[in-house]
N, C-alpha and C positions, 0 to 999 in steps of 0.2 A: 504494500500500500504506500503510495507516494504522492506528493503534491509539491509544486513550486510556488514561491511567492511572486506574484505578478509584479514586474518592474524592478525586481532586485538586481538583475544584471545591468539594466540601463542606468540604475542609480549608481552602481559601482563605477561604470564607465564615465558617467558625467562627473562624479566626484573626483576620480583620478585625473580627468582632463582639466578640471578647474584648479585643483590643488597644485599639479605639476606644470600646468600649461597656461597660467595667467599671462599669456603672451599674445603675440600678433593679433589674432581674431578678437579676443576680449579687450586687449589694451588699445587697439587702434581707435575705436569710438571714443575712449576716454581722452586720448591725445587730441582727437579732432575737436572735442569740446573746448579744450584749452586753446587750440589754434583759432577757433572761431571767435573767442574773446579778443585775441590779438588782432585778427583780421578786421573785425567790426570796428575796433577802436582806431586802427590805422586808417580805415576809410573815412572816419570822422576827422582825423587830424591832418590828412594829406592836404597840401596846398593845391587848390583847384584852379585850373585854367579852362580847358575845354572838356574836362571830365574823363578823358581817356585814361589817365593814371589811376584814378579812384576805381574805375571799372576793371582795371587789370590786376588788382590785388587778390591773390588766391592763396589757398592753403594746400598742403600736401603732406602725407605720411609715407615715408619710405624706409626700407630695411637697409641697415648698414651692418658691418661686422660686429659693432659693439651693441647693436639692438635697433629698436625703432627710433626714427628721428622725425620730428615734426617741423615743418617749414612754412612760414608765411612769406610770400615772394611776389614780385611783379616782373613781367617780362619786358617792360619798357626800359630801353637802354638809358634814357635820360633821368630815370628815377634816382640814381645815385647823386646827380647834380642837385636835385631838389632836397634830398636828405642831408647832404653835407655842405651844400652851397658851392660857389665857384669864385675864383679870382680873389682880388683884394677884399671885396665885400664879404665873401664867404669866410675868409680868414678872420675878418673883423667881427663877424656876427655868426657864430656857429654853436651857440649854447644849445644843449639838449641832444647833441649827437653822441653816439656810442664812444665811451672813453677807451675802448679797446681797439678802435680803428684809427690808424695814423694817417691823416690826410695831408697831402702836400698841395698847397694852393699856388696858382700862378700869381706872380707878383706884379703883373701889369695887365692892362686891358687888352681887348682884341676886337676884331671886326667880324660881324656875321654877314654873309652875302645878303643883300636886300631882298633877292628873289627867294630866299629860304625862310623868310620871316614875314608874317602878315603885318600890314600897316597898323592894324588894331593892337597887336602885341607890342609893336615898337612904340606906339603912343602910350600904351599901358605902363611899360617899364621905362619910359622917357629916354629911349636910346636915340642919341643924335645920329644923323646920317652924314657919312663922309664918302668922298669919291677918291678912289686910288686906282691908278692905271686904267682910267676910263670905266671903272666898275664901282657901283655903289655898295656901301657897307653900312650896317648899323653898328655903332660903337658901344661896347659895354665894358664895365669893370667887374663883371660877375654879378652874382646874386647872393643874398643872405641864405643861410641854411634854414630849411623848413623841415626839420626832422619829423617823421611820422612813424617809421618802422620801430626804431629803438624805443621811443616813449610808449608806443602801444604795448610793447613787451614789458618794459621796466615798470610802468604804472600799474600793471595788472598781475605782477608776480604773485602777490598774496592770494588774489582771487583765483588765479590758475591753480595754485597749490591746493587751495581749499576744494576746488572743483574736482581735481584729480583724487585727493584723499577721500572725498565723499563717494566717488564712483568706485574706488578700490574697496572702501568699507562695505558697499553694497555687495560686491563680489565675495568679500569675507563672510558676510551674513548668509549669502547664498550657499557657500561651502558649509557653514555651520548647520544650516537647515537640511542640507543634503545628508550630512553626517547623522543627524537625528533620524531622518527618514530611513537611512540605511540601518541604523541600530534597531529601530522598531521593526523593520522588515526581517532582520536577522533573528530577533526575538520571536516574531511570529513563526518563523521557520522552525526554531527550536521548540516552541510550545506545540507546534503541530506534530513534530517528531515524537514528543512525549505522549501526546494524545493518540497517535497512531499505534504506538507500542501498547498502550492500555487497551485499545480496541482489539488488537490482535490477541492479547492475553485473554480478554473476555470471550472472544470467539473460540479460543482453544479450550477454555473451561466449559463452555456450552457444549462443545463437541464431546469432551470427556464425559460430562454428565448425561448427554444423550445416549452415548454408547453404553454407559453403565446401566441406565434405565432399560435399554433394549436387552442387555444380558440378564438383568434381574427378571424382567418379564418372561424371557425365554426359560430361565431356570425355574421360576415359579410354575410355569406351564408344564415343564418337564416333571417337576416334583409332584404336581397334582396328578399328572397322567401316571406317574410311577406308583403313587398310592392306589390308584384305581386298578392298575394291572401291572404289578411289579415284575412279572416274568416276561412280558412281551415288549417292553419299551427299553429305556436306557439302562445301561449297566452301571454298577457302582463306580467304575473307573471313569466313565463318561461324565457322571454327575460331579465327581471330584475334579475333573478337568475343567468343567464350567465354573465351579466354585473358585478354583485357582485363578481363572481369567478374571472373574468378578473382583476378587481381592486385589489383583494387580491394577485394575482400573480404579478401584476405590483408593488405592495407595497414590495414584497419580493426581487425583483431584485436588488435594491440598496444595501441591506445587503449582498447579495451574491457577488456583485461587490466589496464591501469594503473588504471582506475577501481575495480577490486576491491581 
């Protein structure tokens, strides 16, 4: 007699997976939550002109040799000039940029071909126009730094940490709950095994009692017939043989009863 606890194997597999494998699949959504905080703040902080830069800010989680890595990035090549500033103006006014990035600024201004810049932008930044070798240029001494990536990360470090810790705690609680479910399932399996043994012992006792009752009935019938016609039925040896069988059965009953 056997029975399996439904879901016990799947519980074991899930618990093993979570305990030893809180990695890639489970951790990626947690990292993405932290990245989204940075990305959203960077989009608020970015210096806007035509809106292309703000729309290019993305997030990504990728695998490296040391583990998973989260990145907030933009594919616009001019984003670094906005973040760190350029030329003398950038060197003069670059508060808020990352202290771990060593930026070298140009010490003099330069010209931008007039056909590469819209007249609206030139007026916005107050760039004077100059002609050199019959070609027009807008002259600039650079621009101040408008950091948006580094502040978006730095200003949200504690918030990101709390978010990650909260999500990891959820996974820890899930592991604890799975352990409880597994323990309960294992106890059910153990209790069922004990119950199955008791049922089998009871069936054995019933079988012994039934056989004893059959032999007693047979022996009583034989004795009754023997008293009525002693010479024509069972011999003394046959009667003794049946009595011996009955005694053996009666001897086995206490053992079967004890097993219950």
